[in-house]
PLY file of the C-alpha trace (Angstrom):
ply
format ascii 1.0
element vertex 132
property float x
property float y
property float z
element edge 131
property int vertex1
property int vertex2
end_header
90.66 137.56 -26.48
88.24 135.56 -28.77
89.91 133.24 -31.18
88.07 132.37 -34.53
88.74 129.23 -35.74
90.21 128.11 -39.35
87.17 127.26 -41.43
84.98 129.10 -39.84
82.10 130.69 -41.99
81.41 134.90 -42.34
79.07 136.65 -44.02
79.59 139.85 -45.52
76.61 142.15 -47.08
77.13 144.55 -50.00
76.28 146.23 -52.79
79.91 148.00 -53.37
80.97 148.00 -56.78
83.63 145.15 -56.77
83.75 141.85 -57.74
84.85 139.38 -54.80
85.87 136.73 -56.85
88.66 138.44 -58.51
89.16 141.72 -56.39
88.40 140.27 -52.55
88.20 142.43 -50.12
91.12 145.25 -49.23
91.66 146.59 -45.60
89.65 146.32 -42.78
86.40 144.43 -43.42
83.18 143.95 -41.64
81.46 140.51 -41.02
79.32 138.61 -39.24
78.30 134.81 -38.55
75.37 135.55 -38.77
73.33 135.50 -42.73
70.62 137.48 -41.11
73.11 140.53 -40.54
75.02 140.16 -43.91
71.13 140.98 -45.20
70.56 143.62 -42.92
73.60 145.54 -44.95
73.30 144.34 -47.98
69.66 145.78 -48.07
70.51 149.29 -46.62
69.12 152.40 -48.68
71.28 154.60 -50.29
73.69 152.31 -50.83
76.84 152.30 -53.27
74.76 151.31 -56.25
76.22 147.83 -57.06
74.39 144.47 -57.25
73.01 143.61 -53.52
74.79 140.22 -52.34
75.54 138.31 -49.45
79.49 136.79 -49.50
80.31 133.50 -47.82
83.87 133.48 -46.59
85.60 130.86 -44.97
88.47 131.97 -42.02
92.13 130.57 -43.48
93.90 130.49 -40.41
92.81 130.78 -36.64
92.89 134.54 -35.73
92.14 135.92 -32.25
90.18 139.38 -32.23
89.20 141.72 -29.21
86.31 140.98 -27.58
84.03 144.00 -26.98
80.63 143.62 -24.66
79.61 147.24 -24.70
79.69 150.88 -25.74
81.96 151.84 -23.33
84.21 149.35 -23.46
84.45 149.90 -27.44
85.09 154.05 -26.64
87.73 153.04 -23.96
89.52 150.61 -26.63
89.76 153.05 -29.56
90.97 155.72 -27.06
93.66 152.99 -26.07
94.55 152.03 -29.59
93.57 155.37 -31.31
90.70 154.52 -33.49
88.51 156.93 -34.56
84.87 155.87 -34.34
83.77 159.05 -36.78
82.88 157.00 -39.79
84.15 153.82 -41.91
86.33 155.59 -43.08
87.96 157.01 -39.95
87.57 153.42 -38.03
89.59 151.77 -40.99
92.31 154.36 -40.70
92.69 154.04 -37.23
92.40 149.99 -37.20
95.37 149.83 -39.92
97.91 151.84 -37.93
97.23 150.51 -34.97
98.24 147.15 -35.14
95.48 144.78 -34.05
93.70 142.06 -35.45
90.29 143.21 -35.34
87.43 142.60 -32.96
84.10 140.79 -31.86
81.01 142.39 -30.31
78.72 139.30 -29.76
75.39 140.44 -29.53
75.77 144.01 -31.74
72.42 143.23 -33.66
69.39 141.69 -32.78
70.17 138.68 -35.06
74.09 138.07 -34.05
77.74 139.53 -33.90
79.39 142.09 -35.50
83.41 141.39 -36.33
85.92 143.66 -37.99
88.85 141.95 -39.09
91.95 144.22 -40.61
94.00 141.97 -42.73
91.27 140.82 -45.28
92.99 138.00 -46.57
92.44 135.66 -44.18
88.97 135.04 -45.38
88.82 132.47 -48.65
85.63 133.65 -50.72
83.10 130.88 -50.82
80.17 131.80 -52.83
77.95 135.32 -53.64
74.03 135.25 -53.42
72.77 137.74 -55.17
69.92 138.83 -53.30
66.48 139.72 -55.18
0 1
1 2
2 3
3 4
4 5
5 6
6 7
7 8
8 9
9 10
10 11
11 12
12 13
13 14
14 15
15 16
16 17
17 18
18 19
19 20
20 21
21 22
22 23
23 24
24 25
25 26
26 27
27 28
28 29
29 30
30 31
31 32
32 33
33 34
34 35
35 36
36 37
37 38
38 39
39 40
40 41
41 42
42 43
43 44
44 45
45 46
46 47
47 48
48 49
49 50
50 51
51 52
52 53
53 54
54 55
55 56
56 57
57 58
58 59
59 60
60 61
61 62
62 63
63 64
64 65
65 66
66 67
67 68
68 69
69 70
70 71
71 72
72 73
73 74
74 75
75 76
76 77
77 78
78 79
79 80
80 81
81 82
82 83
83 84
84 85
85 86
86 87
87 88
88 89
89 90
90 91
91 92
92 93
93 94
94 95
95 96
96 97
97 98
98 99
99 100
100 101
101 102
102 103
103 104
104 105
105 106
106 107
107 108
108 109
109 110
110 111
111 112
112 113
113 114
114 115
115 116
116 117
117 118
118 119
119 120
120 121
121 122
122 123
123 124
124 125
125 126
126 127
127 128
128 129
129 130
130 131
């Protein structure tokens, strides 16, 4: 397990059609402590058609996440908790029904980690940066 401390800054890159200030994020959400990782996801082609942006969050409370270091560990973890790995919706449903707080995969990307937080209410919106 790995502890993320209250106040830690996390980033979410997206072009999804929602207003993060009024609606917030719902359900499991992928974030990273690396703004570069969030920029990558905000710029992905074939997205949702909204404004490409980086959303900066701060953790409202300390959370403990499962620490995963390899594809094999991810497969074993998913099997143990009944989480399907066949797409975003499948993962979200599995995480919601498993009762886990989420996971962190350090260095999953060249520029940083991959963090999934099951309960988005622990994220406080700080600011949104619209990308050009």
